[in-house]
N, C-alpha and C positions, 0 to 999 in steps of 0.2 A: 160388844156394847157401843154406840155411838153416843159424844160427848153433846148436854145437850146444854143450850146460850140460860149462860142463867139470866132472868129479866130481873130488874129489883121493880117491887112497888112504888106503886108513885106516892110522891110526895106532893102533900101539899104546895102549891103557885108553880109549878113546874109542867112545864109542856105533858100532856098527855090527852087521853082523847080527846078531853071537855075545853083543853086550853090550849093554842094553838103555839104554834110557833111566829113572833112578830114576823110580816115580807122584811123580805133583804127589799132598803134602798135601791133604784135607778143604780142611784150615783157607787153602789158596794157592788163593784165587777172581780173583786176577789176571786180567785180559783176555786172550787170544790177539792176539799181535802178529798183524797181517796183513804176509805176504810179497810184496801186489802193491797196486798202489791209486794213487792220485795221490799226488801228495808233503803236501798237508796230512792227507792221510785216513793215512798213512804217521806225520810227523813228530808229529800231537795224538794218536796211539796208541803210540806211544814215550815222550810225556812222562807219559800219562798212566799206562801201565803200570809205570815210575820211579815215577811217587804213591802209585800201590798196592803196589807194591814197599817204601814206606818206610813204607806205614801197617800193612804186613802183620808188618815188622821191630820197628813198635813193640806188633807186641796181641801182649796176654795178661800185659804187663809190667805191676806194680801202681805206681800211680800215684807211690808215692814211691821205687821205682825209674828210673822216667822220666829222673827229676832227677839219677841218682848221673852225675859226673862219673871214668867208670868207667876212664879208663886216661891214667892220671899220666904227663906233669907234662901231657897237654892238660885243657882245660879242657872240652873238648863232654861233654855230654850228649843222650840222645834228646830232652828236654824242648827245651833251647836247640836242638837242632838244626828244630824243628815248630816253632818263634817266626822262626829264621832262614828256614825255606825260605817262611812267611806273607809274610815281608816282603819276598823276593826275588820272589812272585805278585804280590804287592800294587807294587811298584817298575814291574817291567818290563814286565809287562804292562797293570794303571790308573793309573799316574802315570806313565809314559816313554807307552805305546804309543796309553791309550787319551785320554790327556792329564787326566782323572782329576783334580781340587781335590784330595787328600789328605793328611796330614800322614802321613812314611814312618811305617815300624810295627816297634818293637821296636827301633828303631835313629834314630841321633839323627848332624848331623854333629859333634857334641863328644862324645859318646858311640856310636862307631860297632858295637862289640861288645855292645852291652846284650841284644841277642837272645840268646847265650851264658851272659854272668855274669850279670843278673841274672832270676835263678830263680825270685822269690816270686810267687805267685799260683798260683787256680787250673789244676794240666795236662789236666782235659779241657777247660775255656777256651781255654788254647792252640790243643789239636787244631780246636773247634769256631769258633776264627779260620781258622785255616788253610783247613777247609774250604773257609768261606763265602770265602774268597781265591780260592782252587782253584775253585770253582765261578765265580763271577763271572768270574777268566776266562778260563776254559770260554766263556761266551758268549760274551768280546769277541772271542778268536779267532774263534768261528765266522761270527761276525756283518762282521766284516773282510773287505771284498770282494775282496782278494786277499793274496798271503804275499807281494808287493813292494807295498804298505802300508808306505810309512814314518814316522818320529819324528823327534822332532830329540831327542838327551839333553839337561834344560836343566842338567847337570853338566858335559859336556864340550862340547854342541854339536853332537858326530858325527849323522850321519843313519843309523838303523840300518831295516833292513825287519822284516816281519813272521818271516819264513824265520827271520833270524838272532838276536832274541831265543826264538824256540822251542828252536829248536840250542840256544842259548844255555842258556835254562831246561834242557836233555836233559842237559846237560853239568853245570849244577848238584844234578841231583838224582844225576844217578847217583854223580859225587863223593861226596857226601851219604849215598846209599846202602852204600858201603865204607864209614866211619865207622861207621854207623850196623850194619854187619854184624859192627864190631870190640867197637864197646860192647853189643851182642845179647849176644855172648860171652860179654863179662868179666861181665853180670851176671849170663846163668841157665848158659848153657852153652850155648844154641837156636846151633846154626848150620847154612846149607843153605836159609836162606828168598829 
């Protein structure tokens, strides 16, 4: 007996034979997501897609506006989010998983929210740091022997697999991409990225 794919019925207002998908804009250079493949390929592709989505949401915003805390009373800004995401890449992949002896980035035990609160410094430098952390994390993940490879959290002592860390980062980016959607819309009205 062969398995047959379940095809859901068309829903009103959803793309179908009569409702085409909206065209991707020329500025949307995110990689296409694979729909088949190995687990590592799928997880790293989704993580890279979310990384590219965050960068796309920030593209075209002036450096001064990237620091806007545009959704009061929240203190979030695109500048703060890029600092936070760089810190997450370093903490979860470089420090926890790879065991690199590095200081925390943009936070400390005494001031865990400085990534969002202390927006001094050049925004382009913050993006360069994020890209460097992202690129180093990619190398570490690619060189890991398996998604079952584990590390122990220096904070809790809990064992964590690389699989768990990748899913955690995907969730982290997805959540903050939602924040970036709202911030970008408040800054200049841009939606749909």
